[in-house]
Each structure stands twice: as C-alpha cells, then as structure tokens.
C-alpha positions as CSV (number, residue, x, y, z in Angstrom):
1,G,0.0,0.0,0.0
2,A,0.8,3.6,0.2
3,T,2.6,3.0,3.5
4,A,5.5,1.6,1.4
5,L,6.3,5.1,0.3
6,K,8.9,6.7,2.6
7,F,8.6,10.4,3.1
8,K,11.5,12.5,4.5
9,S,11.3,16.0,6.0
10,A,12.0,19.0,3.8
11,E,14.9,20.0,6.1
12,G,18.5,20.2,5.0
13,G,18.1,21.5,1.5
14,R,20.4,24.0,-0.2
15,C,19.8,27.6,1.1
16,L,18.4,30.2,-1.2
17,Q,18.8,34.0,-1.0
18,D,15.3,34.4,0.4
19,G,16.2,32.1,3.3
20,Q,14.0,29.2,2.2
21,T,15.5,25.9,1.4
22,E,15.2,24.5,-2.1
23,D,13.0,21.7,-0.7
24,T,10.7,24.2,1.0
25,K,10.3,26.2,-2.2
26,T,9.6,23.0,-4.1
27,M,7.0,21.8,-1.6
28,K,5.2,25.2,-1.8
29,Q,5.1,24.9,-5.6
30,I,3.7,21.4,-5.4
31,W,1.0,22.6,-2.9
32,L,0.1,25.4,-5.3
33,D,-0.2,22.9,-8.2
34,V,-2.1,20.1,-6.5
35,P,-5.5,21.9,-6.2
36,R,-5.1,22.8,-9.9
37,T,-4.8,19.2,-10.9
38,F,-8.1,18.0,-12.4
39,S,-9.9,20.4,-10.1
40,E,-13.3,19.4,-11.7
41,H,-12.8,15.7,-11.1
42,P,-15.4,14.3,-8.6
43,M,-12.6,12.9,-6.4
44,L,-10.9,16.3,-6.1
45,I,-13.9,18.7,-5.8
46,G,-14.3,20.5,-2.4
47,S,-12.0,20.9,0.6
48,Q,-13.2,18.2,3.0
49,G,-13.4,14.4,3.2
50,R,-12.3,12.5,0.1
51,A,-11.2,15.5,-1.8
52,K,-8.9,16.6,1.0
53,Q,-7.5,13.0,1.2
54,S,-7.0,12.9,-2.5
55,R,-5.0,16.1,-2.6
56,L,-2.9,14.9,0.2
57,E,-2.2,11.7,-1.7
58,L,-1.2,13.7,-4.8
59,F,1.1,15.9,-2.7
60,R,2.8,12.9,-1.1
61,L,3.2,11.2,-4.5
62,L,4.9,14.3,-6.0
63,K,7.0,15.0,-2.9
64,S,8.2,11.4,-2.9
65,F,8.9,11.5,-6.6
66,V,11.0,14.7,-6.6
67,E,13.0,13.4,-3.6
68,L,14.1,10.3,-5.6
69,P,17.9,10.3,-6.0
70,E,17.6,10.2,-9.8
71,Q,15.0,13.1,-9.8
72,K,16.4,15.3,-7.0
73,R,18.8,17.2,-9.2
74,F,16.0,18.0,-11.7
75,G,13.4,18.8,-9.1
76,Y,9.8,19.5,-9.7
77,T,8.4,21.2,-12.8
78,Q,4.9,22.5,-13.3
79,G,3.0,19.9,-15.4
80,M,4.3,16.9,-13.5
81,N,1.2,17.2,-11.4
82,F,-1.0,16.2,-14.4
83,I,1.1,13.1,-15.1
84,A,0.9,12.2,-11.5
85,G,-2.8,12.9,-11.4
86,I,-3.6,10.7,-14.4
87,L,-1.7,7.8,-13.0
88,W,-3.1,8.3,-9.5
89,L,-6.7,8.3,-10.8
90,H,-6.1,5.0,-12.6
91,I,-3.7,3.1,-10.4
92,G,-3.6,4.8,-7.0
93,E,-0.9,6.5,-5.1
94,E,1.8,3.8,-4.9
95,G,1.2,2.6,-8.4
96,A,1.4,6.2,-9.7
97,F,4.7,6.7,-7.8
98,Y,6.3,3.7,-9.5
99,G,4.7,4.6,-12.8
100,M,6.2,8.1,-12.7
101,R,9.5,6.7,-11.8
102,R,9.4,4.3,-14.8
103,L,8.2,7.0,-17.2
104,F,10.8,9.5,-16.2
105,N,13.6,7.0,-16.1
106,S,12.5,5.9,-19.6
107,G,13.0,9.3,-21.2
108,L,10.1,11.5,-20.1
109,R,12.5,13.5,-17.9
110,E,14.2,14.8,-21.0
111,L,11.1,16.8,-21.9
112,Y,11.0,18.5,-18.5
113,K,14.7,19.5,-18.2
114,E,15.7,23.2,-17.8
115,E,13.1,25.5,-19.5
116,F,11.5,22.5,-21.3
117,V,14.2,22.4,-24.0
118,G,13.4,18.8,-24.8
119,L,9.7,19.5,-25.0
120,K,10.3,22.5,-27.2
121,K,12.5,20.5,-29.5
122,L,9.8,17.7,-29.8
123,Q,7.2,20.4,-30.4
124,K,9.2,22.0,-33.2
125,E,9.8,18.6,-34.8
126,F,6.1,17.7,-34.6
127,L,4.9,21.0,-35.9
128,G,7.4,20.9,-38.7
129,E,6.2,17.5,-39.7
130,F,2.6,18.6,-39.3
131,S,2.9,21.7,-41.4
132,E,4.6,19.8,-44.2
133,R,1.5,17.5,-44.5
134,I,-0.9,20.4,-44.8
C-alpha cells in the first residue's frame, strides 16, 4: 500500500537567497499545483473528506517522486502534477509513484529539463512534420 512510500522531511536542502531551502520552495510549488490538478474531477472537488485526502495523496506522490535520487537534481516542474494525477486516478498513489519513476527514467525526464528544452525540440519537430503535411 501507500505506506510503502517513505517520506522524509523538507529539512537540510540548499539555502536560497530568500532564506528558504530548495526543498521548502519545491513543496510550496507542489502545494500550489495540487489543487489545480483536475480540479473538476469528482474525487478532487471540495475541501473536505475524500477531496482533501485525494489532494494529500497527490502531494505525497509528487513529494516522494521529486526526492528520488535520480530526480532530486532536476526537481519539480509544473506539469508533472498532471502526469501524477492521471496515474493516481487510474492506479492509485503507490502505483502512480512507481509509474512516474518508470516513465521519467525511460526518457520523459528529457522533456522536463531546464526550461523545457526537450519539449520545445519535440514540439518543433512535430509542428514541422505537421505543417509539411498540410
């Protein structure tokens, strides 16, 4: 179950100029994005009960994912919440964690690197192919 996921505290991260740790800043960004994740889905509507538990699961999933050794240096990028959300809706918290790990270790991480360079390259290639067919 979800108890197999280990969560560590956000202490000990690299200090930033504003006095926050890198981890604290990342956790705040994840908390901002979680309510935006499929906000109209029945399991995520409202602020009590199941919706509150669902958002907590998504937060734990994303927090655990960005703290993986292979992901830590890349951190969290907006948009990851939707990948996590899709997986979470279909296979639950723990399955989504392992699914994200597999996807990102299989090449998806390249699309999310610094300023989305990989995604922009793919978009340019796709749009170039698409415009040639029109």
